[in-house]
N, C-alpha and C positions, 0 to 999 in steps of 0.2 A: 472402556468405551463400547467395545463389541458386545459385552455381556448386557448392556442396556438394550441392544437390538433384539435380543432373544425374547421370544414369546414365552409366557408362563404356560405350562401344560402339566396335567396330572399324569402320574404313572399309567393309569388306565388309558387316557387319551394318546400317550406316547406309544403304548402297545398297539392301539387301534391304528394309529398312523403308520406304524411299521407294517402292520398287515396289509393296509390299503396300499401302501407304497409298493410292497412286494407283489401284490396282485396286479397293480398297474404295470410294473415291470414285466411280469410274465405276459400279460396281454399285449404289450407293445413289442415284445420280442418273439412271440408265438410263431409269426410267419417264418422265421428262420429255421424252426424245428419241424413245423407242420408237415412239409413235403417228405421228410425223412420218416416221420411216424406213419404217415399214409402208406409209404413203401412196404411197411411191414404188416400191412393188412392184406388179407386174401384178395379183396377186390380193389385195393389201393385208393379207396374213397373214405374219407373221414366224415361220418355223419355228425350232426350236431350233438347227439348223445355221446358218441365216442370221443369227440373233441372236449366236451365238457368233463368226461371221465379222466382223460389224459391231463387236462389242465388242473383238475382237482389233485391228482397224484403229484404233479409237479409242485403245486402250492403247498401240499403237506410236507414235502421234502425240503423246500426252501424255509418253510415255517419251522420245521424241527431244527434246522441248523441255526436260524436266528434265535430261537428259544434256548438251545443248548449254549449259545455263545453269550447270553446275557452276563454271566459272572465275568466273562473276559472283557466286555465292552464298557463296564462301568465300575466305579468303586464299590465297595462291598455294601454300603448303605443304600446307594442308588440302585444297585442290581437287586437288592431284596425288594425295593419298592416297585421296580419294573417288573420283576417276577410276580409280585402280588397283582399288579395290574394286568398282566397277561393271564394270570389265572382267573381273574375276574371276567375278562373278555371271553376266555375259552369256555367258562361255565355259563355264559349268558344264553338266554332262550334263542337268540338269533343265531348263535353258532352251534349250539347243542344239537339242533336238527341236522346239521351237516356231518356230524359224528367225526370231527377232526381229531378230537382228544384221543380216541381209541388207538388210532394208527400211531400218534405221536407217543403216547404213554407205553403201549404194548410192543411196538416195533422199533421206531426210530430212536427214542431216548436211550433205551437200554443198550442198544448197539452202539450208539455214539459214546456212551459212558464206557463200554468195553474197550473201544479204541482209546479213549482217554486213559484208561488204566494201563495201557501198554507203553505210555509215556513216549509217543513217537517224536522223533526230532523236529518234524514240522507238524504240529498238531492241527492247524488249520487245514492243511492239505489232506492229512489222514481222515479228518472228520468229513471234509467235502467228498472224498473218494467213497467213503463208507455210505454216506447219504445218497450218492449217485448210484452206488451198487444196489442199495435197497430200492431206490426208485426204478432202476432198470428191471429188477426182478418183478416189481409190482405193475409195471406197464402191461396191460393185456393187449399184446400185440402178437398175434399167433405166428408170424413168420420171422420173429427176431431170433438170432442165435442164442443158444442158452449160455455161451461163453461171451461176455461182453468184449473181451479182447478181439473177437472176430466179427465185430459189428460196427457198421457205420453209425448205427443208432448211438452206441456208446461214444464214438468220436465227437458227435454233435451234442449229445446229452450232457456230458460232463462240463464242458465250458459254459453251456447254456445255464446250468444250475449254478455254477460258481459266480457268474456274472449277476445272478439275482440276489445274492446274499451280501451282507456288510452294510445294512441300512442304519444300524444303531449309530455309528459315528456321524453320519450324514444328519440324522435327526437330532443328536446331541448338539451339533453345531448350530442348529436352528432354534432349538427350544431349550429352556431351562425347566427341569422338573421341579414342580411345586410340591412340597411336602404337605400332606393332610396332617394337621395337628392330631387328629383322632388315631393316626397309625404310629405315631411316635410315642 
């Protein structure tokens, strides 16, 4: 009965929905992190340009985790379709100009893969910690401590990032992935 309530959606539409859902989550929660980020600027004022830069970095980190977790969120066939849909979105002209793929491909995904190779007891936590470390290092805030362990920014940043991820199960509950006969 519940299956009938699900809307049909293509893998590409599902990937786009996850990306929009994640961006909305960041925007809706940003006010909780914004004052802390401002505190690590020399003049403690976030300009619109600096805010956009920080939001972009946060989005890339959350997106990296969501992309990396596709194989864990779906069965093999669905994961392959969603990965193809995500690749299509990332290669689109609309996103190419934002150059999100470079950071994902060159920095986040290799480091997340390295964490996975160590077979940690709690893979989800280890991946989230690594993504948060990468994000912390990438945030251009001149007054942040080099060691995240000594930073209020880290204390706020890690849970902020963690609460942004995990959109796949929510979307899977609402949508049924429609298989394109050309892809099978």
